[in-house]
SEMISE-24171 format. One record per residue (C-alpha): residue in three letters; x, y, z. Coordinates in steps of 0.001 Angstrom, whole numbers, padded with zeros to 6 digits, always signed. Example, Ala and Ser with C-alpha at 12.3 -4.5 7.8 and 13.67 -1.06 7.14 Angstrom:
ALA+012300-004500+007800 SER+013670-001060+007140 
END
This chain:
MET+000000+000000+000000 ALA+001294+003437-000923 VAL+002263+005723+001928 PRO+001672+009489+001810 TRP+005291+010355+002542 ASN+006794+008287-000263 PHE+007487+011390-002363 THR+009249+011213-005710 LEU+012220+013568-005661 ASN+014301+014828-008573 VAL+017585+013831-006906 ASN+019225+010459-006271 LEU+019798+011154-002593 GLN+021723+007999-001755 GLU+024253+008495-004534 GLY+024419+012206-003804 ALA+025040+011609-000087 GLU+028087+009479-000855 GLN+029370+012122-003273 GLN+028823+014838-000692 LEU+030767+012893+001920 GLU+033587+012396-000580 LEU+033747+016155-001131 LEU+033603+016919+002593 GLN+036425+014461+003190 GLU+038564+016214+000579 VAL+037839+019598+002136 ALA+038726+018240+005585 SER+042074+017022+004212 HIS+043083+020637+003469 PRO+043448+022461+006812 MET+044082+025732+004972 LEU+040377+025815+004116 GLU+039846+026611+007798 ASP+042021+029731+007529 GLU+039909+032870+007418 LYS+042181+034584+004890 VAL+041959+031623+002537 LEU+038170+031532+002922 ARG+037892+035251+002186 GLN+039971+034817-000945 ALA+037804+031857-001974 LEU+034661+033908-001334 TYR+036005+036679-003559 ARG+036812+034191-006324 TYR+033374+032591-006033 GLU+031469+035844-006134 ASN+033507+037713-008760 TYR+034767+034919-011006 TRP+032807+031720-010647 LEU+029188+032906-010536 PRO+029604+035097-013659 LEU+031419+032262-015470 ALA+028752+029672-014610 ALA+025973+032095-015608 LYS+027668+032728-018957 HIS+027824+029007-019811 PRO+024524+027493-018588 ALA+024667+024614-021054 GLU+028115+023458-019917 THR+028696+020925-017125 LEU+031291+022698-014998 ALA+032950+021914-011684 ALA+034592+024583-009545 PRO+038082+024481-008005 LEU+038049+023112-004478 ASP+038212+026438-002615 VAL+035360+027869-004698 GLU+033390+024603-004488 TRP+033518+024813-000697 ILE+032112+028356-000651 TRP+029484+027343-003218 HIS+028574+024343-001055 CYS+028001+026522+002024 HIS+026033+029108+000043 MET+023575+026514-001282 LEU+022824+025348+002253 SER+021026+028662+002716 PRO+018505+028060-000097 LEU+016498+031295-000022 ASN+019635+033394+000240 TYR+021176+031394-002593 GLN+018182+031993-004834 HIS+018184+035721-004014 ASP+021947+036189-004462 CYS+022087+034293-007751 SER+019211+036358-009128 GLN+020911+039596-008087 LEU+024453+038707-009206 ALA+023930+036324-012122 GLY+020396+037012-013271 ARG+019211+033477-012578 ILE+019618+030553-010168 ILE+022881+028777-010976 SER+022451+025025-011233 HIS+024698+022629-009316 LYS+025114+018880-009117 LEU+027205+016620-006911 TYR+029817+014457-008634 SER+032198+011715-007659 ALA+035844+012732-007346 VAL+036628+011271-010788 GLU+033695+013040-012450 ARG+034474+016306-010706 ARG+038057+016330-011984 LYS+036797+015631-015492 HIS+034381+018569-015367 GLN+037067+020761-013811 GLN+039131+020383-016988 LYS+036398+022044-019059 ALA+035824+024723-016423 ARG+039540+025452-016252 SER+039811+026094-019984 LEU+036886+028551-019838 TRP+038297+030187-016700 GLN+041688+030781-018313 VAL+040023+032515-021247 GLU+037945+034788-019006 TYR+040508+035392-016241 PRO+044019+034850-017631 GLN+045650+036610-014666 GLU+043861+034541-012000 PRO+044884+030906-011415 TYR+042059+028390-011531 HIS+043427+026327-008633 LEU+044747+027849-005411 ASP+047740+026221-003778 LEU+046150+024840-000596 GLU+049294+023094+000609 THR+051563+026095+001264 ALA+051344+029399+003093 PHE+048674+031716+001743 CYS+049557+035028+000110 GLY+046298+036238-001464 THR+045355+039878-001864 GLN+041541+040090-001859 GLU+040860+038692+001585 ASP+039328+041951+002872 ALA+037126+042510-000160 TYR+033488+043501+000325 THR+030903+040777-000348 ARG+027435+041279-001763 LEU+026105+037947-000550 SER+023208+038118+001900 CYS+024399+035483+004404 ASP+027452+034772+006514 ILE+029291+032301+004290 LEU+032452+032251+006400 GLY+030522+031366+009543 ALA+028691+028651+007607 ALA+032015+027223+006394 PHE+033241+026802+009950 ARG+029962+025200+011020 GLN+029967+022785+008090 LYS+033407+021493+009056 VAL+031805+020465+012359 PHE+028898+018917+010463 TYR+031236+016665+008505 TYR+032660+015237+011725 GLN+029137+014229+012776 VAL+028578+012179+009598 SER+032131+010976+008986 LEU+031892+007486+010475 PRO+031950+004740+007814 HIS+028345+003575+008223 TYR+027140+006840+006665 ARG+028376+005366+003367 ASP+026552+002066+003771 ALA+023789+001479+001205 GLN+021289+000102+003709 PHE+021880+002904+006212 LEU+021505+005533+003477 SER+018340+003881+002170 ALA+016782+004115+005629 ALA+017973+007727+005923 GLU+016237+008634+002641 LEU+012963+007170+003899 ARG+013309+009125+007135 TYR+014020+012329+005198 LYS+010794+011876+003229 ARG+008964+011413+006509 PHE+010631+014590+007709 LEU+009208+016456+004694 PHE+005795+014897+005303 LEU+005917+015989+008941 LYS+006593+019556+007848 GLN+003871+019354+005217 GLN+001329+018336+007834 ASN+002620+020756+010487 PRO+003733+023909+008629 ASP+003527+026091+011741 MET+005752+023913+013874 ALA+009547+023979+014064 ILE+011152+020553+013699 VAL+014727+019296+013833 PRO+016348+016283+012072 CYS+018754+013624+013244 TYR+022078+013544+011422 ASP+021065+010798+008999 ILE+018110+012943+007897 ASP+020230+016065+007810 LEU+022758+014417+005488 MET+019942+013752+003029 TRP+018606+017266+003510 HIS+022006+018762+002689 THR+022288+016500-000348 HIS+018915+017694-001607 GLN+019867+021372-001167 LEU+023100+020873-003091 HIS+020904+020415-006178 PRO+019293+023877-005817 LEU+016928+023805-008792 ALA+015614+020341-007914 TYR+015336+021326-004242 LYS+013274+024391-005092 ILE+010923+022405-007333 ASP+010553+019481-004916 THR+009930+021448-001724 GLU+007556+023880-003434 THR+005633+020912-004852 ILE+005440+019144-001474 LEU+005136+022109+000878 GLY+004113+025041-001262 TRP+007295+026945-000448 THR+011086+026506-000470 LEU+012001+024886+002807 ILE+014442+027110+004690 HIS+017540+025643+006295 ASP+019173+027434+009217 ASP+022278+026234+011022 THR+022974+029299+013121 VAL+021209+028100+016287 ILE+023557+025573+017870 ASP+023188+025972+021652 ARG+022170+022541+022902 SER+021797+023576+026563 PRO+018641+022419+028341 GLY+015873+025004+028287 PHE+017057+026745+025127 LYS+014961+026826+021953 LEU+016909+024074+020284 SER+016290+021712+023196 LYS+012583+022540+023195 VAL+012272+021975+019456 ASP+013959+018613+019953 GLY+011323+017491+022379 ASN+008499+018722+020168 THR+009924+016862+017170 VAL+010179+013605+019103 ASP+006562+013819+020242 LEU+005275+014807+016820 TRP+007207+012068+015041 GLN+005965+009405+017462 SER+002342+010487+017225 THR+002433+010765+013422 PHE+004329+007617+012449 GLU+004075+005526+015624 HIS+007828+005162+015268 ASN+010594+006394+017511 PHE+012404+009427+016156 ALA+015873+008600+017465 VAL+017946+006153+015449 CYS+021164+004360+016361 GLY+024308+005834+014847 ALA+022782+009205+013948 MET+023166+011289+017094 TYR+025425+014147+018090 ARG+029052+013023+018497 GLY+030467+016052+020261 GLU+032858+018630+018883 PRO+035599+017381+016536 PRO+039007+016980+018214 SER+040911+019031+015634 GLY+042709+021875+017357 LYS+042208+020285+020799 LEU+044937+017627+020651 HIS+048665+018001+020137 ALA+050311+016658+016996 LEU+053680+015147+017850 THR+056374+016670+015690 PRO+058913+014463+013874 GLN+061507+015630+016404 GLN+059312+014571+019336 ASN+058723+011161+017772 PHE+062469+010956+017178 MET+063251+011700+020822 ALA+060782+009019+021977 SER+062469+006358+019860 THR+065677+004397+020013 LYS+068549+005706+017900 THR+070862+003990+015480 ALA+074199+005541+014600 THR+077521+004468+013127 PHE+080193+004716+015814 THR+083861+005229+014973 ILE+086798+005295+017419 GLU+088986+008100+016122 LYS+091728+008183+018756 VAL+092767+006389+021938 GLU+095271+007961+024341 ILE+096735+006686+027611 GLN+097750+009002+030453 GLY+099641+007956+033567 LEU+100719+004591+032186 PRO+102233+002629+035137 THR+105177+000228+034969 LEU+103909-003103+033672 GLU+105443-006571+033712 GLY+104461-007142+030113 LYS+102771-005167+027374 LEU+099569-003145+027551 VAL+096581-004568+025685 LEU+093419-002466+025572 LYS+090126-004139+024677 ILE+086766-002479+024051 TYR+083521-004448+024253 ALA+080008-003457+023271 GLY+077246-004075+025806 CYS+073561-003545+026483 ASN+072276-002805+029965 GLU+074279-005240+032138 ARG+075150-007705+029397 VAL+078610-007524+027824 GLY+078707-008413+024156 LYS+081473-009030+021682 CYS+084831-007313+021607 ILE+084790-004632+018917 ALA+088389-003413+019203 THR+091788-004613+020508 PHE+094758-002235+020761 ARG+098396-003329+021189 GLY+101680-001548+020946 GLU+102576+001935+022026 PRO+099752+004491+022490 PRO+098337+006742+021232 TRP+096388+004756+018615 GLN+095102+006820+015773 SER+094633+005717+012177 LYS+092090+004987+009516 GLU+092131+001348+010604 LEU+090355+002049+013860 PRO+087058+000135+014227 GLU+083600+001214+013139 ALA+080322-000279+014331 SER+076589+000424+014365 PHE+075033+001185+017714 GLU+071402+001207+018796 THR+070366+002666+022120 ASP+068489-000383+023386 ALA+070797-002971+021787 VAL+074251-001437+022400 ASN+074255+001303+024964 PHE+077608+001116+026732 LEU+081260+000324+026089 LYS+083359-001747+028477 ILE+087010-000704+028423 ARG+089460-003279+029808 ALA+093231-002742+030218 ILE+095366-005909+030421 ASP+099014-006376+031448 GLN+100036-009205+029142 ALA+103374-011021+029675 GLY+104880-013958+027760 VAL+105529-014896+024158 LEU+102562-013711+022092 GLY+100526-014162+025232 CYS+100438-017928+024707 PHE+102509-019169+027665 GLY+102627-016035+029691 SER+100244-014329+032079 GLN+097394-011817+031750 GLU+096516-009439+034540 VAL+093601-007059+034308 VAL+094878-003613+035179 GLY+091389-002224+035336 GLU+088043-002039+033568 ARG+085247+000519+033380 ASP+081933+001005+031592 VAL+081210+004088+029475 ASP+077475+004830+029285 LEU+076629+005893+025743 ARG+072875+006401+026293 PRO+073033+010106+027192 THR+075072+010754+024083 LEU+072989+008557+021771 ASP+069622+009763+023051 SER+070560+013418+022687 LEU+072075+013074+019232 THR+070480+015258+016582 HIS+073449+015678+014241 GLU+076869+014264+013417 THR+079328+014897+016228 SER+082560+013829+017982 VAL+082637+013081+021709 GLU+085551+012568+024123 HIS+085357+010101+027016 ALA+087969+010049+029793 VAL+087979+006855+031894 THR+090189+006084+034887 LEU+091160+002420+035308 SER+092818+001072+038448 GLN+093868-002233+039972 GLY+095867-002036+043199 HIS+098708+000427+042691 LYS+098304+000425+038914 ILE+096285+003448+037755 LEU+095885+004826+034256 THR+093501+007090+032344 VAL+092131+006160+028929 GLN+090895+008990+026760 ILE+088789+007913+023764 THR+087617+010204+021004 THR+084553+008797+019258 HIS+082689+010045+016234 PHE+078960+009466+015710 CYS+077518+009866+012254 TRP+074098+011368+011655 PRO+071716+009349+013907 GLN+068778+007436+012488 ARG+065507+006814+014274 GLY+064898+003249+015490 HIS+061888+001550+016988 VAL+059912+002600+020087 HIS+060141+000551+023258 LEU+057992+001736+026183 PHE+057564+000216+029643 LEU+054549+000835+031870 ARG+055113+002338+035300 PRO+051605+002225+036827 ALA+050289+004616+039458 ALA+047492+004247+041994 PHE+043950+005430+041289 SER+042432+008214+043333 GLN+038996+009742+043567 ALA+038302+013079+041849 ILE+035293+015281+041215 THR+034300+016201+037681 PRO+034858+019988+037521 GLU+032365+022580+036285 ASN+034195+022568+032973 PRO+034461+018795+032374 GLN+036919+019138+029490 THR+039655+020204+031902 LEU+039585+016637+033202 TRP+038077+014612+030382 GLY+039442+016372+027303 PRO+037488+016268+024003 VAL+035076+013564+025182 PRO+031287+013987+024783 LEU+029575+013653+028160 ARG+025922+013391+029032 GLU+024264+015851+031381 LEU+023952+014600+034941 PRO+020791+015455+036870 LEU+021078+017867+039759 GLY+022455+016217+042860 ALA+023973+013287+040962 ASP+027275+011827+042066 LYS+030136+013588+040261 PHE+032948+011394+041572 CYS+035267+009578+039187 GLN+038356+007397+039445 VAL+041581+008832+037996 ALA+045145+007550+037632 THR+048094+008922+035676 HIS+050583+006270+034611 SER+054061+006772+033182 LEU+055606+005189+030108 VAL+059396+005076+030186 ASN+061733+004239+027344 HIS+064850+002080+027136 SER+066820+004608+029171 GLU+064175+004856+031934 SER+063227+008360+030819 VAL+059519+009230+031000 VAL+058427+009649+027386 MET+054654+009797+027799 THR+052043+009721+030509 CYS+048626+008123+030273 ARG+045658+009307+032312 VAL+042756+006888+032798 VAL+039400+008285+033938 HIS+036271+006317+034873 SER+032840+007569+035892 GLN+029975+005212+036603 PRO+027359+008027+036813 LEU+028487+009363+033419 LEU+028833+005811+032059 GLN+032095+006924+030524 SER+035715+005822+030534 ALA+038564+007636+028829 VAL+042261+007118+028161 GLN+044355+010239+027523 VAL+047915+010036+026215 PHE+050170+013004+026962 TYR+053513+013999+025535 GLN+054980+016136+028292 GLU+052002+018333+029267 LYS+050159+018151+025947 MET+047358+015680+025250 ALA+048217+013940+021977 ALA+045521+011244+021767 VAL+042324+010328+023557 ALA+040239+007148+023566 HIS+036746+006990+025062 LEU+033643+004840+025119 VAL+031027+005228+022414 GLY+027721+003454+022066 LEU+024581+003412+019974 GLU+024516+007187+019866 GLN+027398+006947+017377 LEU+027308+003380+016048 PRO+024484+001521+014311 LEU+023059-001851+015175 PRO+024172-004735+012944 THR+020684-004791+011393 GLN+021238-001260+010050 VAL+024199-001972+007774 SER+024438-004169+004711 ASP+028179-004872+004784 PRO+029450-005715+008279 ARG+032872-006676+006943 ARG+033437-003025+006066 MET+031057-001121+008299 PRO+031348-000716+012076 TYR+028383-001655+014215 LEU+027693-002443+017860 ASN+025932-005605+019014 PRO+024810-004826+022576 LYS+023129-008130+023256 ALA+026465-009873+022719 GLY+027957-007612+025398 GLU+030041-005611+022932 ARG+031669-002356+023999 ALA+033321+000171+021720 VAL+036193+002635+022159 LEU+036929+005473+019745 ILE+040528+006700+019467 LYS+041010+010307+018319 ASN+044005+012454+017430 HIS+044583+016026+016252 ILE+043043+015259+012855 GLY+039912+013425+013966 ASP+038910+009792+014455 TRP+041946+007500+014279 ALA+040501+004050+015003 LEU+037474+002246+016375 VAL+038055-000661+018749 ILE+035197-003053+019589 GLY+035495-005915+022043 ARG+033488-008602+023779 TRP+034055-011530+026102 THR+033490-014969+024599 THR+033635-018656+025415 TYR+032530-017997+028966 ARG+029984-020273+030586 LYS+029780-019770+034298 THR+028817-022177+037043 ALA+028611-020920+040592 SER+030084-022660+043600 ARG+030321-021543+047198 ILE+033816-021921+048543 GLY+035854-020976+051560 SER+034878-020600+055195 GLU+032458-017738+054475 GLY+030758-019537+051631 LYS+031651-016883+049063 LEU+030328-017364+045578 ALA+032989-017864+042928 TYR+032636-018480+039223 PHE+034250-021277+037300 CYS+034172-021692+033559 ARG+034031-024722+031348 ARG+034512-025414+027706 GLY+034210-029051+026792 ARG+036127-031034+029398 ASP+038467-028242+030424 ASN+037628-025292+032569 HIS+038021-022140+030522 PRO+038300-018553+031817 GLY+036981-017012+028613 GLN+038776-014756+026198 LEU+038658-011242+024868 MET+037829-010857+021180 VAL+038650-007489+019632 ARG+038198-006028+016201 VAL+039990-002818+015231 ARG+038981-000543+012377 PRO+041609+002071+011452 MET+039823+005040+009920 ALA+042522+005383+007277 ASP+041390+002231+005471 TYR+038334+000029+005031 GLY+039539-003173+006669 TRP+039115-004728+010081 ARG+041906-006203+012165 GLU+040833-009027+014463 LEU+042621-010376+017502 THR+041821-012805+020286 LEU+043473-012833+023702 SER+043100-016472+024673 TYR+044097-016583+028316 GLN+043718-020366+028454 ASP+046555-020524+025934 GLN+048675-018123+027986 GLN+048246-015406+025377 TRP+048823-012111+027126 SER+050044-010030+024192 PHE+048806-008997+020773 GLN+050279-007814+017496 LEU+048566-005275+015245 GLY+050724-004122+012371 ASP+053916-002707+013826 LEU+052447-002544+017356 HIS+053259-005291+019843 ALA+051693-004886+023292 ASP+052370-007272+026166 LEU+049612-006748+028731 LYS+051169-009047+031333 ASN+054772-007853+031186 GLY+053761-004235+030706 PHE+055568-003083+027602 ILE+054794-001660+024160 HIS+057010-002147+021128 ILE+056527-000244+017847 SER+058837-001646+015195 ASP+058316+000893+012393 PRO+061143+003466+012568 ASP+059022+005906+010567 CYS+055941+005630+012801 GLN+054274+009039+013239 ASP+051356+007883+015414 VAL+053129+006685+018536 ALA+050611+008320+020903 GLU+047685+006764+019041 LYS+049202+003286+019282 VAL+049771+003746+022983 ALA+046068+004638+023209 LEU+045271+001462+021254 ALA+047167-000723+023733 PHE+045287+000887+026611 SER+041969+000619+024713 VAL+042317-003157+024408 SER+043092-003262+028137 LEU+040056-001082+028827 LEU+037814-003449+026889 HIS+039095-006283+029090 VAL+038120-004210+032130 LEU+034604-003516+030848 CYS+033787-006927+029371 ALA+035469-009459+031671 PRO+033147-011130+034211 ARG+033732-010587+037923 PRO+032759-012678+040932 ALA+029295-012003+042320 GLY+029328-009364+045024 TRP+032748-008032+044020 LYS+033486-004471+045127 ARG+036384-002107+044736 GLY+039144-003042+047127 LEU+038431-006769+046990 PRO+040646-009190+045072 LEU+039318-010895+041984 ARG+040794-014264+042941 PRO+038552-016389+045170 THR+040059-017995+048270 ALA+039995-021370+046537 SER+039895-022469+042965 LYS+038599-026021+043158 ARG+035355-027333+041809 GLY+035073-030922+042809 THR+038298-032528+041688 ARG+038748-030158+038784 THR+040834-027002+039019 GLY+039088-023888+037729 ARG+041170-021659+035518 LEU+040759-018095+036688 ILE+041000-014952+034584 PRO+044473-013566+035377 SER+043397-009924+035398 GLU+045320-008977+038539 ASP+048535-010327+036996 MET+048288-008049+033956 PRO+049737-004569+034662 PHE+048060-002968+031651 VAL+044656-004323+032672 VAL+045082-003171+036271 ALA+046294+000231+035030 ALA+043169+000455+032859 GLY+041013+000144+036000 MET+040300-003555+036559 LEU+040125-003109+040348 GLN+038198+000178+040253 ASP+034555+001236+040023 THR+034019+001345+036266 PRO+030959+001260+033930 THR+031337-002444+033191 ASN+028707-004601+031532 GLY+027937-006082+034929 TYR+027471-002641+036499 ILE+025079-001579+033748 ARG+023022-004760+034116 ARG+022784-004325+037873 THR+021929-000636+037621 PHE+019591-000513+034642 GLY+018221-004051+034547 ASN+018616-006975+032217 ALA+015482-006673+030103 LEU+017486-006652+026881 GLY+019779-009499+027791 ALA+022627-006989+027947 ALA+022354-003296+028598 VAL+024720-001115+026659 GLU+026416+002137+027557 GLY+025446+003883+024335 GLU+021737+003361+024925 ILE+021773+004681+028450 LEU+023999+007591+027477 LEU+021183+009340+025657 GLY+018328+007746+027535 LEU+017579+005353+024671 THR+015953+001940+024891 ALA+016157-000421+021929 THR+013457-002990+021376 GLU+014353-006615+021996 ASN+014094-007765+018380 GLN+016574-005123+017212 LEU+019427-006650+019166 CYS+021430-009700+018219 ARG+021649-012909+020160 PRO+025092-013615+021635 GLU+025322-016804+019607 ASP+024876-014763+016416 GLY+028441-013584+016672 ILE+030763-016536+016605 GLY+032366-016730+013179 GLY+034122-014192+010982 LEU+033307-010694+012122 TRP+031112-012043+014900 ALA+028233-012644+012532 HIS+025688-010356+011004 PRO+022073-011270+011753 SER+019549-010974+008981 THR+017854-007648+008727 GLY+014598-007526+010623 CYS+011752-005623+009005 ASN+008538-004442+010551 GLU+005139-004284+008990 ASN+005595-000691+007974 HIS+006050-001156+004230 GLY+009262-003125+004480 GLU+011163-000406+006308 THR+013879-001586+008659 SER+013066-000653+012230 ASN+016169+000510+014047 GLU+014700+003489+015801 LEU+014855+004041+019519 THR+012537+005350+022161 VAL+013684+008576+023776 PRO+012024+008720+027192 ASP+013363+012176+027974 GLY+012214+013609+024649 SER+015689+014278+023366 PRO+016280+013692+019631 HIS+019572+013652+017862 GLY+019426+015633+014671 ASN+020565+018939+013287 GLY+017705+020471+011407 THR+014689+022368+012662 SER+011592+023787+011124 PRO+010124+026928+012677 ASP+006793+027562+014261 ARG+004796+029572+011706 SER+002503+030922+014395 LYS+005307+033022+015860 GLU+007406+035819+014446 ASP+010514+033781+015077 ASN+010507+031763+011885 THR+013914+030095+012053 SER+014439+026403+012650 TYR+016716+025093+015336 LYS+019021+022158+015742 SER+018580+019219+018009 ALA+020184+019408+021396 ASP+021744+016031+020821 GLY+021770+016357+017106 ARG+023369+018245+014365 GLU+024210+021808+013979 ASN+022050+024344+012245 GLU+023103+025631+008916 THR+023693+028906+007164 GLY+021879+031867+008616 GLU+019218+033409+006429 ASP+017112+036502+006535 THR+013799+034874+007319 ALA+011776+038046+007757 GLY+008284+037402+006536 LYS+009010+033660+006358 ASP+007819+031084+008838 LYS+008785+027961+007018 SER+012444+027504+007898 GLU+014089+024375+009176 VAL+017324+023833+011019 GLY+019808+021251+009872 
END
């Protein structure tokens, strides 16, 4: 049966959404497009060069250079202003269409040839990789909206829709259906302001980026061009945006009998760009081992005592306390200085000292005589090697003595230009302490989105700052771990000196979809809460670096009371052997489309894992990064801690366990069979991640919020969301491959996939709003939990605007 909101639009929204995301990704890869001077120059080029050129060649399919395309993009997201400005400046509305990157470059070739004819003195492409030196940045603009402000807001918008599932065909198909419902809702309620979730807003933006089609479609459906306003972005409770959110939720539920909120389409917080420190090549160099060619240029002896035989001087290479092979032997009369002196390669954690040994050798060729050690001494090379930044010569003076025999050896060494080696870091854990979340939470938590706590709620959290030392016992990085059960949040912050370089924190269904929402689980991230999955997002100065999802598997518990007090302990079995369970983790680097899977099988004594060039040993407490060119050391440290954090959150604990109690029961016998216990307390990384602290574990969430869904999940509670039972996957659905992908469940509503959530507190998650026509304030506002509002427009006399 046909549904009234199944409108036919003149745009392929799913294809266009992918093309829009491709463009936004390219814009985000050029930080200079955030520079105000560059944006002003681009605005000048758009207004004075591009619009006249496009108006002069209406029959041509043209694509603008990237800087102009970005300004054009932001202008079109203010549709009434765009229509007005085009009419005033070009005499008509300039058409636009989204293209793939390949198509856009093809159409740029034609546009470039026309541009060079019209504007031979102005380059078509700006150099967006080097320092800017434009001249028109202060030029007056005749456009009727704040394009520069919109450009900054749209960079934030891209972060909200940048996770991979926004490119999944099934997710986009559902988003298109929800966008049509959004239009229907506005059609039926023209006087009411409404706001979209981010999946709807992506489709809304895509529609507006085809301005002629958007004008025709919205005027056909609504009777007017739907206004889009992104200037209202205050999500604080009690503000207009928050109120519009609640109204939209109620209206959507009453109209469609569907929940408005949808997994994976809610507000993600501010992007981390500009909030985290980017380690410089020199800082990465100083954190690493060094490799350098070492040459002994000259050896002199001072105060040579009377010997019974001849002096023999031997030099050995060593590492820490281990003495290696002899690299040089000197005989005859000192000083020794020639081109024949030895040369060797040294690495700071493989060869870091020289042992100098003086021998009084008597007899014929030393065969039938005697050898007496006059003295020996170690020369520590680590300070020299670790501080090397250029080619240099160093003198070492060493005094050797044995009884009355005393001499001084002076060695001149030459180090060639040092090369960076691998990174070797050792954990030095610290104790947790209790802290109070401050009024400005970011001073403690960093760029981590946090939910609002009700008045009077507990604001305590557990905090520890651990040290990571290198091969020379120097503190290279520190890692702060923060847990809050009331906030249902855990975070790992990696610092280089005093600057936060990476952060990892829990995310849930507010950011990730259910497995039923995506068509390709081998490429797309999802969260399966009924299988007890938890997810950690790692971020750096650019944005999202990796997504880490974990769950505990192969755990079947049987309870047994043991000890004099009859305490309840858990034992695990798999087949005939007791099994403590294992942690399964999948890692999705944001730089590619593949998953990395790992399993920490504690029954098989597997305490470490290898991911690319990262080797982390959770039991012995060290991290090794083998790539000498690695530029994401802080992020990989965060990854090691993230895997440890997932162990903390997913591993089962004995019933009645509280902070301060050990995890090991007083006995580990079940009948005649020995139960294999989870060795959490023996793993320094796991303890440092908070294993013995009050943390928002799966068990805590079940105890606090109930077990109606089989497994509560942090992401649902975070925004007050409750998923229906049939939307979640059974634990046994996730055994093989990427932990399985259950078949998509459809409801009776015309074959649409139901992945929407109930929002008990009336808080949606989108970015667009439509205004209340009954009031003079005709702008639309963004969702408090949702997306930002778009370009500001002059809406005087209009009461049909939306926010997105």
